[in-house]
PDB file of N, CA, C and O in Angstrom:
ATOM      1  N   MET A   1     137.717  11.598  75.040  1.00  0.00           N
ATOM      2  CA  MET A   1     137.454  13.173  75.676  1.00  0.00           C
ATOM      3  C   MET A   1     137.919  13.427  77.551  1.00  0.00           C
ATOM      4  O   MET A   1     137.357  13.069  78.587  1.00  0.00           O
ATOM      5  N   GLY A   2     138.653  13.875  77.394  1.00  0.00           N
ATOM      6  CA  GLY A   2     139.301  14.341  78.700  1.00  0.00           C
ATOM      7  C   GLY A   2     138.481  15.008  79.955  1.00  0.00           C
ATOM      8  O   GLY A   2     137.737  15.951  79.688  1.00  0.00           O
ATOM      9  N   PHE A   3     138.575  14.607  81.171  1.00  0.00           N
ATOM     10  CA  PHE A   3     137.638  15.338  82.379  1.00  0.00           C
ATOM     11  C   PHE A   3     138.451  16.538  82.944  1.00  0.00           C
ATOM     12  O   PHE A   3     139.594  16.516  83.401  1.00  0.00           O
ATOM     13  N   LEU A   4     137.634  17.546  82.812  1.00  0.00           N
ATOM     14  CA  LEU A   4     138.478  18.823  83.801  1.00  0.00           C
ATOM     15  C   LEU A   4     138.621  18.770  85.088  1.00  0.00           C
ATOM     16  O   LEU A   4     137.544  18.701  85.680  1.00  0.00           O
ATOM     17  N   ASP A   5     139.476  18.776  85.697  1.00  0.00           N
ATOM     18  CA  ASP A   5     139.949  18.836  87.010  1.00  0.00           C
ATOM     19  C   ASP A   5     139.662  20.112  87.713  1.00  0.00           C
ATOM     20  O   ASP A   5     140.422  21.068  87.564  1.00  0.00           O
ATOM     21  N   PRO A   6     138.442  20.197  88.593  1.00  0.00           N
ATOM     22  CA  PRO A   6     138.427  21.884  89.347  1.00  0.00           C
ATOM     23  C   PRO A   6     139.586  21.914  90.212  1.00  0.00           C
ATOM     24  O   PRO A   6     139.680  23.019  90.747  1.00  0.00           O
ATOM     25  N   LYS A   7     140.343  21.252  90.490  1.00  0.00           N
ATOM     26  CA  LYS A   7     141.490  21.846  91.170  1.00  0.00           C
ATOM     27  C   LYS A   7     142.210  22.092  90.750  1.00  0.00           C
ATOM     28  O   LYS A   7     142.878  22.891  91.406  1.00  0.00           O
ATOM     29  N   LYS A   8     142.810  21.708  89.322  1.00  0.00           N
ATOM     30  CA  LYS A   8     143.610  22.242  88.141  1.00  0.00           C
ATOM     31  C   LYS A   8     142.933  23.839  87.859  1.00  0.00           C
ATOM     32  O   LYS A   8     143.614  24.840  88.084  1.00  0.00           O
ATOM     33  N   LEU A   9     141.963  23.901  87.505  1.00  0.00           N
ATOM     34  CA  LEU A   9     141.244  24.991  86.797  1.00  0.00           C
ATOM     35  C   LEU A   9     141.500  26.239  87.868  1.00  0.00           C
ATOM     36  O   LEU A   9     141.876  27.368  87.552  1.00  0.00           O
ATOM     37  N   GLU A  10     141.242  25.824  89.047  1.00  0.00           N
ATOM     38  CA  GLU A  10     141.635  26.906  90.815  1.00  0.00           C
ATOM     39  C   GLU A  10     142.784  27.384  90.531  1.00  0.00           C
ATOM     40  O   GLU A  10     142.971  28.582  90.320  1.00  0.00           O
ATOM     41  N   ASP A  11     143.645  26.536  90.497  1.00  0.00           N
ATOM     42  CA  ASP A  11     145.458  26.747  90.304  1.00  0.00           C
ATOM     43  C   ASP A  11     145.540  27.686  89.411  1.00  0.00           C
ATOM     44  O   ASP A  11     146.240  28.624  89.791  1.00  0.00           O
ATOM     45  N   ASP A  12     145.086  27.804  88.343  1.00  0.00           N
ATOM     46  CA  ASP A  12     145.409  28.279  86.904  1.00  0.00           C
ATOM     47  C   ASP A  12     144.905  30.020  86.955  1.00  0.00           C
ATOM     48  O   ASP A  12     145.343  31.032  86.408  1.00  0.00           O
ATOM     49  N   ALA A  13     143.945  29.791  87.760  1.00  0.00           N
ATOM     50  CA  ALA A  13     143.261  31.145  87.922  1.00  0.00           C
ATOM     51  C   ALA A  13     144.277  31.970  88.695  1.00  0.00           C
ATOM     52  O   ALA A  13     144.268  33.196  88.581  1.00  0.00           O
ATOM     53  N   GLU A  14     144.987  31.466  89.329  1.00  0.00           N
ATOM     54  CA  GLU A  14     145.707  32.375  90.397  1.00  0.00           C
ATOM     55  C   GLU A  14     146.941  32.666  89.837  1.00  0.00           C
ATOM     56  O   GLU A  14     147.612  33.237  90.697  1.00  0.00           O
ATOM     57  N   LEU A  15     147.505  32.553  88.889  1.00  0.00           N
ATOM     58  CA  LEU A  15     148.802  32.435  87.847  1.00  0.00           C
ATOM     59  C   LEU A  15     148.833  33.839  88.123  1.00  0.00           C
ATOM     60  O   LEU A  15     147.972  34.719  88.124  1.00  0.00           O
ATOM     61  N   PRO A  16     150.659  33.791  88.472  1.00  0.00           N
ATOM     62  CA  PRO A  16     151.070  35.377  88.642  1.00  0.00           C
ATOM     63  C   PRO A  16     150.952  36.218  87.191  1.00  0.00           C
ATOM     64  O   PRO A  16     151.468  35.621  86.246  1.00  0.00           O
ATOM     65  N   GLY A  17     150.420  37.362  86.920  1.00  0.00           N
ATOM     66  CA  GLY A  17     150.017  37.740  85.428  1.00  0.00           C
ATOM     67  C   GLY A  17     149.040  37.507  84.544  1.00  0.00           C
ATOM     68  O   GLY A  17     149.006  37.665  83.324  1.00  0.00           O
ATOM     69  N   SER A  18     148.084  37.028  85.472  1.00  0.00           N
ATOM     70  CA  SER A  18     146.924  36.219  84.910  1.00  0.00           C
ATOM     71  C   SER A  18     145.751  37.241  84.593  1.00  0.00           C
ATOM     72  O   SER A  18     144.925  37.135  83.686  1.00  0.00           O
ATOM     73  N   GLY A  19     145.882  38.517  85.781  1.00  0.00           N
ATOM     74  CA  GLY A  19     144.712  39.487  85.383  1.00  0.00           C
ATOM     75  C   GLY A  19     145.677  40.725  85.540  1.00  0.00           C
ATOM     76  O   GLY A  19     145.378  41.637  86.311  1.00  0.00           O
ATOM     77  N   VAL A  20     146.840  40.745  84.796  1.00  0.00           N
ATOM     78  CA  VAL A  20     147.711  42.346  84.558  1.00  0.00           C
ATOM     79  C   VAL A  20     146.939  43.143  83.698  1.00  0.00           C
ATOM     80  O   VAL A  20     146.434  42.775  82.637  1.00  0.00           O
ATOM     81  N   GLU A  21     146.867  44.377  84.266  1.00  0.00           N
ATOM     82  CA  GLU A  21     146.561  45.059  83.190  1.00  0.00           C
ATOM     83  C   GLU A  21     147.547  46.215  82.917  1.00  0.00           C
ATOM     84  O   GLU A  21     148.397  46.454  83.774  1.00  0.00           O
ATOM     85  N   LEU A  22     147.503  46.855  81.933  1.00  0.00           N
ATOM     86  CA  LEU A  22     148.730  47.754  81.874  1.00  0.00           C
ATOM     87  C   LEU A  22     148.052  49.197  82.350  1.00  0.00           C
ATOM     88  O   LEU A  22     146.848  49.445  82.417  1.00  0.00           O
ATOM     89  N   ASP A  23     149.075  50.007  82.635  1.00  0.00           N
ATOM     90  CA  ASP A  23     148.602  51.107  83.027  1.00  0.00           C
ATOM     91  C   ASP A  23     148.305  52.170  81.794  1.00  0.00           C
ATOM     92  O   ASP A  23     149.184  52.488  80.994  1.00  0.00           O
ATOM     93  N   ARG A  24     147.081  52.629  81.749  1.00  0.00           N
ATOM     94  CA  ARG A  24     146.278  53.530  80.972  1.00  0.00           C
ATOM     95  C   ARG A  24     146.529  55.037  80.972  1.00  0.00           C
ATOM     96  O   ARG A  24     146.086  55.679  81.925  1.00  0.00           O
ATOM     97  N   LEU A  25     147.199  55.669  79.997  1.00  0.00           N
ATOM     98  CA  LEU A  25     147.702  56.894  79.787  1.00  0.00           C
ATOM     99  C   LEU A  25     146.868  57.803  79.130  1.00  0.00           C
ATOM    100  O   LEU A  25     146.036  57.201  78.451  1.00  0.00           O
ATOM    101  N   ALA A  26     146.754  59.162  79.062  1.00  0.00           N
ATOM    102  CA  ALA A  26     146.354  59.980  78.085  1.00  0.00           C
ATOM    103  C   ALA A  26     146.729  61.355  78.194  1.00  0.00           C
ATOM    104  O   ALA A  26     146.796  61.995  79.244  1.00  0.00           O
ATOM    105  N   CYS A  27     146.998  61.816  76.900  1.00  0.00           N
ATOM    106  CA  CYS A  27     147.388  63.659  77.009  1.00  0.00           C
ATOM    107  C   CYS A  27     146.336  64.624  77.770  1.00  0.00           C
ATOM    108  O   CYS A  27     145.162  64.719  77.413  1.00  0.00           O
ATOM    109  N   PRO A  28     146.804  65.214  78.687  1.00  0.00           N
ATOM    110  CA  PRO A  28     145.860  66.269  79.227  1.00  0.00           C
ATOM    111  C   PRO A  28     145.592  67.150  78.333  1.00  0.00           C
ATOM    112  O   PRO A  28     144.501  67.647  78.612  1.00  0.00           O
ATOM    113  N   ILE A  29     146.143  67.717  77.154  1.00  0.00           N
ATOM    114  CA  ILE A  29     145.395  68.585  76.173  1.00  0.00           C
ATOM    115  C   ILE A  29     144.685  68.358  75.149  1.00  0.00           C
ATOM    116  O   ILE A  29     143.933  69.231  74.715  1.00  0.00           O
ATOM    117  N   CYS A  30     144.814  66.875  74.446  1.00  0.00           N
ATOM    118  CA  CYS A  30     144.246  66.398  73.298  1.00  0.00           C
ATOM    119  C   CYS A  30     143.418  65.348  73.757  1.00  0.00           C
ATOM    120  O   CYS A  30     142.437  64.992  73.105  1.00  0.00           O
ATOM    121  N   ARG A  31     143.735  64.833  74.817  1.00  0.00           N
ATOM    122  CA  ARG A  31     143.022  63.697  75.389  1.00  0.00           C
ATOM    123  C   ARG A  31     143.547  62.460  74.462  1.00  0.00           C
ATOM    124  O   ARG A  31     143.122  61.473  75.064  1.00  0.00           O
ATOM    125  N   ARG A  32     143.970  62.184  73.769  1.00  0.00           N
ATOM    126  CA  ARG A  32     144.342  61.048  73.195  1.00  0.00           C
ATOM    127  C   ARG A  32     144.860  59.929  73.951  1.00  0.00           C
ATOM    128  O   ARG A  32     145.674  60.177  74.840  1.00  0.00           O
ATOM    129  N   GLU A  33     144.508  58.727  73.730  1.00  0.00           N
ATOM    130  CA  GLU A  33     144.863  57.528  74.803  1.00  0.00           C
ATOM    131  C   GLU A  33     146.585  57.433  74.421  1.00  0.00           C
ATOM    132  O   GLU A  33     146.980  57.782  73.309  1.00  0.00           O
ATOM    133  N   ALA A  34     147.184  57.108  75.093  1.00  0.00           N
ATOM    134  CA  ALA A  34     148.570  56.962  74.854  1.00  0.00           C
ATOM    135  C   ALA A  34     149.065  55.558  75.406  1.00  0.00           C
ATOM    136  O   ALA A  34     148.744  55.095  76.501  1.00  0.00           O
ATOM    137  N   ALA A  35     150.054  54.838  74.298  1.00  0.00           N
ATOM    138  CA  ALA A  35     150.416  53.701  74.740  1.00  0.00           C
ATOM    139  C   ALA A  35     151.152  53.762  76.560  1.00  0.00           C
ATOM    140  O   ALA A  35     151.701  54.736  77.075  1.00  0.00           O
ATOM    141  N   PRO A  36     150.925  52.467  77.157  1.00  0.00           N
ATOM    142  CA  PRO A  36     151.761  52.827  78.577  1.00  0.00           C
ATOM    143  C   PRO A  36     153.171  53.098  78.792  1.00  0.00           C
ATOM    144  O   PRO A  36     153.710  53.544  79.805  1.00  0.00           O
ATOM    145  N   TRP A  37     153.809  52.675  77.411  1.00  0.00           N
ATOM    146  CA  TRP A  37     155.345  53.400  77.504  1.00  0.00           C
ATOM    147  C   TRP A  37     155.777  54.815  76.762  1.00  0.00           C
ATOM    148  O   TRP A  37     156.865  55.352  76.552  1.00  0.00           O
ATOM    149  N   GLU A  38     154.366  55.173  76.458  1.00  0.00           N
ATOM    150  CA  GLU A  38     154.612  57.134  75.870  1.00  0.00           C
ATOM    151  C   GLU A  38     154.556  57.770  77.077  1.00  0.00           C
ATOM    152  O   GLU A  38     153.449  57.942  77.588  1.00  0.00           O
ATOM    153  N   ASP A  39     155.844  58.266  77.793  1.00  0.00           N
ATOM    154  CA  ASP A  39     155.263  59.317  78.404  1.00  0.00           C
ATOM    155  C   ASP A  39     155.174  60.796  78.381  1.00  0.00           C
ATOM    156  O   ASP A  39     155.193  61.667  79.250  1.00  0.00           O
ATOM    157  N   ARG A  40     155.059  60.782  76.958  1.00  0.00           N
ATOM    158  CA  ARG A  40     154.539  62.100  76.321  1.00  0.00           C
ATOM    159  C   ARG A  40     154.080  62.067  75.005  1.00  0.00           C
ATOM    160  O   ARG A  40     154.503  61.310  74.131  1.00  0.00           O
ATOM    161  N   CYS A  41     153.106  63.001  74.872  1.00  0.00           N
ATOM    162  CA  CYS A  41     151.873  62.670  74.042  1.00  0.00           C
ATOM    163  C   CYS A  41     152.848  63.189  72.464  1.00  0.00           C
ATOM    164  O   CYS A  41     153.359  64.299  72.311  1.00  0.00           O
ATOM    165  N   PRO A  42     152.892  61.911  71.342  1.00  0.00           N
ATOM    166  CA  PRO A  42     153.295  62.711  70.441  1.00  0.00           C
ATOM    167  C   PRO A  42     152.932  63.851  69.692  1.00  0.00           C
ATOM    168  O   PRO A  42     153.695  64.546  69.021  1.00  0.00           O
ATOM    169  N   ASP A  43     151.426  64.032  69.887  1.00  0.00           N
ATOM    170  CA  ASP A  43     151.251  65.028  69.025  1.00  0.00           C
ATOM    171  C   ASP A  43     151.236  66.518  69.855  1.00  0.00           C
ATOM    172  O   ASP A  43     151.086  67.512  69.145  1.00  0.00           O
ATOM    173  N   CYS A  44     151.364  66.693  71.130  1.00  0.00           N
ATOM    174  CA  CYS A  44     151.009  67.726  71.689  1.00  0.00           C
ATOM    175  C   CYS A  44     152.694  67.919  72.932  1.00  0.00           C
ATOM    176  O   CYS A  44     152.934  68.986  73.496  1.00  0.00           O
ATOM    177  N   ASP A  45     153.592  66.663  73.090  1.00  0.00           N
ATOM    178  CA  ASP A  45     154.839  66.668  73.674  1.00  0.00           C
ATOM    179  C   ASP A  45     154.710  67.105  75.216  1.00  0.00           C
ATOM    180  O   ASP A  45     155.579  67.602  75.932  1.00  0.00           O
ATOM    181  N   VAL A  46     153.422  66.788  75.513  1.00  0.00           N
ATOM    182  CA  VAL A  46     153.414  67.423  76.883  1.00  0.00           C
ATOM    183  C   VAL A  46     153.455  65.877  77.862  1.00  0.00           C
ATOM    184  O   VAL A  46     153.286  64.844  77.213  1.00  0.00           O
ATOM    185  N   ALA A  47     153.621  65.779  79.011  1.00  0.00           N
ATOM    186  CA  ALA A  47     153.773  64.285  79.726  1.00  0.00           C
ATOM    187  C   ALA A  47     152.381  64.008  79.535  1.00  0.00           C
ATOM    188  O   ALA A  47     151.541  64.886  79.338  1.00  0.00           O
ATOM    189  N   THR A  48     152.091  62.501  79.607  1.00  0.00           N
ATOM    190  CA  THR A  48     150.914  62.038  79.687  1.00  0.00           C
ATOM    191  C   THR A  48     150.432  61.516  81.147  1.00  0.00           C
ATOM    192  O   THR A  48     151.331  61.197  81.925  1.00  0.00           O
ATOM    193  N   VAL A  49     149.199  61.411  81.547  1.00  0.00           N
ATOM    194  CA  VAL A  49     148.581  61.106  82.679  1.00  0.00           C
ATOM    195  C   VAL A  49     147.586  60.118  82.685  1.00  0.00           C
ATOM    196  O   VAL A  49     146.908  59.857  81.691  1.00  0.00           O
ATOM    197  N   PRO A  50     147.459  59.479  83.928  1.00  0.00           N
ATOM    198  CA  PRO A  50     146.213  58.366  83.797  1.00  0.00           C
ATOM    199  C   PRO A  50     144.921  59.295  83.913  1.00  0.00           C
ATOM    200  O   PRO A  50     144.758  60.204  84.726  1.00  0.00           O
ATOM    201  N   PRO A  51     143.912  58.805  82.778  1.00  0.00           N
ATOM    202  CA  PRO A  51     143.028  58.977  82.530  1.00  0.00           C
ATOM    203  C   PRO A  51     141.916  59.484  83.928  1.00  0.00           C
ATOM    204  O   PRO A  51     140.868  60.087  83.695  1.00  0.00           O
ATOM    205  N   GLU A  52     142.203  59.251  84.849  1.00  0.00           N
ATOM    206  CA  GLU A  52     141.481  59.698  85.848  1.00  0.00           C
ATOM    207  C   GLU A  52     142.052  61.013  86.770  1.00  0.00           C
ATOM    208  O   GLU A  52     141.914  61.434  87.919  1.00  0.00           O
ATOM    209  N   GLN A  53     142.555  61.273  85.913  1.00  0.00           N
ATOM    210  CA  GLN A  53     143.519  62.640  86.326  1.00  0.00           C
ATOM    211  C   GLN A  53     143.471  63.836  85.575  1.00  0.00           C
ATOM    212  O   GLN A  53     143.912  64.933  85.917  1.00  0.00           O
ATOM    213  N   LEU A  54     142.751  63.457  84.252  1.00  0.00           N
ATOM    214  CA  LEU A  54     142.054  64.206  83.693  1.00  0.00           C
ATOM    215  C   LEU A  54     140.719  65.033  84.063  1.00  0.00           C
ATOM    216  O   LEU A  54     139.693  64.556  84.548  1.00  0.00           O
ATOM    217  N   GLU A  55     140.993  66.548  83.680  1.00  0.00           N
ATOM    218  CA  GLU A  55     140.023  67.705  83.939  1.00  0.00           C
ATOM    219  C   GLU A  55     138.832  67.176  83.170  1.00  0.00           C
ATOM    220  O   GLU A  55     138.876  66.918  81.967  1.00  0.00           O
ATOM    221  N   PRO A  56     137.677  67.019  84.002  1.00  0.00           N
ATOM    222  CA  PRO A  56     136.307  66.951  82.956  1.00  0.00           C
ATOM    223  C   PRO A  56     136.374  67.962  82.099  1.00  0.00           C
ATOM    224  O   PRO A  56     136.942  69.045  82.239  1.00  0.00           O
ATOM    225  N   THR A  57     135.745  67.537  81.178  1.00  0.00           N
ATOM    226  CA  THR A  57     135.542  68.496  80.081  1.00  0.00           C
ATOM    227  C   THR A  57     133.557  69.334  80.279  1.00  0.00           C
ATOM    228  O   THR A  57     132.443  68.838  80.445  1.00  0.00           O
ATOM    229  N   ALA A  58     134.005  70.527  80.156  1.00  0.00           N
ATOM    230  CA  ALA A  58     132.471  70.746  79.778  1.00  0.00           C
ATOM    231  C   ALA A  58     131.922  70.811  78.668  1.00  0.00           C
ATOM    232  O   ALA A  58     132.644  70.962  77.683  1.00  0.00           O
ATOM    233  N   VAL A  59     130.229  70.700  78.482  1.00  0.00           N
ATOM    234  CA  VAL A  59     129.291  70.031  77.359  1.00  0.00           C
ATOM    235  C   VAL A  59     128.283  71.134  77.368  1.00  0.00           C
ATOM    236  O   VAL A  59     127.296  71.131  78.103  1.00  0.00           O
ATOM    237  N   GLU A  60     128.536  71.936  76.642  1.00  0.00           N
ATOM    238  CA  GLU A  60     127.635  72.991  76.374  1.00  0.00           C
ATOM    239  C   GLU A  60     126.294  72.798  75.197  1.00  0.00           C
ATOM    240  O   GLU A  60     126.282  72.921  73.972  1.00  0.00           O
ATOM    241  N   ALA A  61     125.164  72.426  76.237  1.00  0.00           N
ATOM    242  CA  ALA A  61     124.075  72.135  75.304  1.00  0.00           C
ATOM    243  C   ALA A  61     123.299  73.064  74.349  1.00  0.00           C
ATOM    244  O   ALA A  61     123.096  74.225  74.703  1.00  0.00           O
ATOM    245  N   PRO A  62     122.955  72.720  73.430  1.00  0.00           N
ATOM    246  CA  PRO A  62     122.518  74.242  72.543  1.00  0.00           C
ATOM    247  C   PRO A  62     121.237  74.574  73.302  1.00  0.00           C
ATOM    248  O   PRO A  62     120.439  73.841  73.886  1.00  0.00           O
ATOM    249  N   GLY A  63     121.282  76.141  73.087  1.00  0.00           N
ATOM    250  CA  GLY A  63     119.827  76.724  73.471  1.00  0.00           C
ATOM    251  C   GLY A  63     118.882  76.247  72.725  1.00  0.00           C
ATOM    252  O   GLY A  63     119.010  75.540  71.725  1.00  0.00           O
ATOM    253  N   LEU A  64     117.743  76.711  73.307  1.00  0.00           N
ATOM    254  CA  LEU A  64     115.931  76.216  72.575  1.00  0.00           C
ATOM    255  C   LEU A  64     115.873  77.106  71.548  1.00  0.00           C
ATOM    256  O   LEU A  64     115.111  76.757  70.647  1.00  0.00           O
ATOM    257  N   ALA A  65     116.414  78.110  71.396  1.00  0.00           N
ATOM    258  CA  ALA A  65     116.594  79.011  69.941  1.00  0.00           C
ATOM    259  C   ALA A  65     116.874  78.062  69.157  1.00  0.00           C
ATOM    260  O   ALA A  65     115.978  77.463  68.562  1.00  0.00           O
ATOM    261  N   ALA A  66     118.483  77.677  68.980  1.00  0.00           N
ATOM    262  CA  ALA A  66     119.032  76.863  68.287  1.00  0.00           C
ATOM    263  C   ALA A  66     118.379  75.884  67.778  1.00  0.00           C
ATOM    264  O   ALA A  66     118.193  75.766  66.567  1.00  0.00           O
ATOM    265  N   LEU A  67     117.904  74.964  68.778  1.00  0.00           N
ATOM    266  CA  LEU A  67     116.857  73.988  68.617  1.00  0.00           C
ATOM    267  C   LEU A  67     115.472  74.124  67.585  1.00  0.00           C
ATOM    268  O   LEU A  67     115.081  73.402  66.667  1.00  0.00           O
ATOM    269  N   ALA A  68     115.035  75.133  68.058  1.00  0.00           N
ATOM    270  CA  ALA A  68     113.874  75.514  67.017  1.00  0.00           C
ATOM    271  C   ALA A  68     114.166  76.233  66.098  1.00  0.00           C
ATOM    272  O   ALA A  68     113.137  76.792  65.719  1.00  0.00           O
ATOM    273  N   GLU A  69     115.195  76.597  65.399  1.00  0.00           N
ATOM    274  CA  GLU A  69     115.732  76.821  64.193  1.00  0.00           C
ATOM    275  C   GLU A  69     115.503  76.094  62.950  1.00  0.00           C
ATOM    276  O   GLU A  69     115.045  76.397  61.849  1.00  0.00           O
ATOM    277  N   GLY A  70     116.184  74.558  63.726  1.00  0.00           N
ATOM    278  CA  GLY A  70     115.945  73.826  62.735  1.00  0.00           C
ATOM    279  C   GLY A  70     115.031  72.648  62.367  1.00  0.00           C
ATOM    280  O   GLY A  70     115.065  71.692  61.592  1.00  0.00           O
ATOM    281  N   LEU A  71     113.880  73.358  63.631  1.00  0.00           N
ATOM    282  CA  LEU A  71     112.533  72.601  63.015  1.00  0.00           C
ATOM    283  C   LEU A  71     111.798  73.366  61.990  1.00  0.00           C
ATOM    284  O   LEU A  71     110.795  72.787  61.573  1.00  0.00           O
ATOM    285  N   ASP A  72     111.960  74.120  61.660  1.00  0.00           N
ATOM    286  CA  ASP A  72     110.988  74.673  60.580  1.00  0.00           C
ATOM    287  C   ASP A  72     111.458  74.601  59.291  1.00  0.00           C
ATOM    288  O   ASP A  72     110.736  74.865  58.329  1.00  0.00           O
ATOM    289  N   ASP A  73     113.454  74.020  59.112  1.00  0.00           N
ATOM    290  CA  ASP A  73     113.597  73.607  58.130  1.00  0.00           C
ATOM    291  C   ASP A  73     112.941  71.965  57.886  1.00  0.00           C
ATOM    292  O   ASP A  73     112.606  71.604  56.758  1.00  0.00           O
ATOM    293  N   GLU A  74     112.846  71.262  58.816  1.00  0.00           N
ATOM    294  CA  GLU A  74     112.711  70.195  58.524  1.00  0.00           C
ATOM    295  C   GLU A  74     111.180  70.149  58.248  1.00  0.00           C
ATOM    296  O   GLU A  74     110.711  69.193  57.630  1.00  0.00           O
ATOM    297  N   ASP A  75     110.544  70.967  58.608  1.00  0.00           N
ATOM    298  CA  ASP A  75     109.060  70.708  58.176  1.00  0.00           C
ATOM    299  C   ASP A  75     108.856  71.044  56.889  1.00  0.00           C
ATOM    300  O   ASP A  75     107.954  70.564  56.203  1.00  0.00           O
ATOM    301  N   ASP A  76     109.702  71.902  56.492  1.00  0.00           N
ATOM    302  CA  ASP A  76     109.311  72.503  55.109  1.00  0.00           C
ATOM    303  C   ASP A  76     110.079  71.462  54.231  1.00  0.00           C
ATOM    304  O   ASP A  76     109.470  71.503  53.162  1.00  0.00           O
ATOM    305  N   ALA A  77     110.837  70.780  54.139  1.00  0.00           N
ATOM    306  CA  ALA A  77     111.420  69.672  53.579  1.00  0.00           C
ATOM    307  C   ALA A  77     110.492  68.498  53.589  1.00  0.00           C
ATOM    308  O   ALA A  77     110.379  68.019  52.461  1.00  0.00           O
ATOM    309  N   SER A  78     109.783  67.876  54.520  1.00  0.00           N
ATOM    310  CA  SER A  78     109.033  66.931  54.512  1.00  0.00           C
ATOM    311  C   SER A  78     107.590  67.036  53.659  1.00  0.00           C
ATOM    312  O   SER A  78     106.717  66.168  53.608  1.00  0.00           O
ATOM    313  N   ARG A  79     107.591  68.189  53.084  1.00  0.00           N
ATOM    314  CA  ARG A  79     106.189  68.414  52.206  1.00  0.00           C
ATOM    315  C   ARG A  79     106.239  68.334  51.010  1.00  0.00           C
ATOM    316  O   ARG A  79     105.221  68.496  50.337  1.00  0.00           O
TER     317      ARG A  79
END
């Protein structure tokens, strides 16, 4: 069994390309993640952008009336 040389481990950690992360891209319309070499979305045919540049999407929460509608159905089914 060989011994690990701490100096060698430090040298390996600094190799160029050891922490390279490819650029992430996404479609601004369908929000599909694209490969780094895809400059256009294959589905929408628009230019891809980094995910940080995507507009935030609004998520609407259901109203209390919509939530209350499902409660009556669940109570009847459990009896």
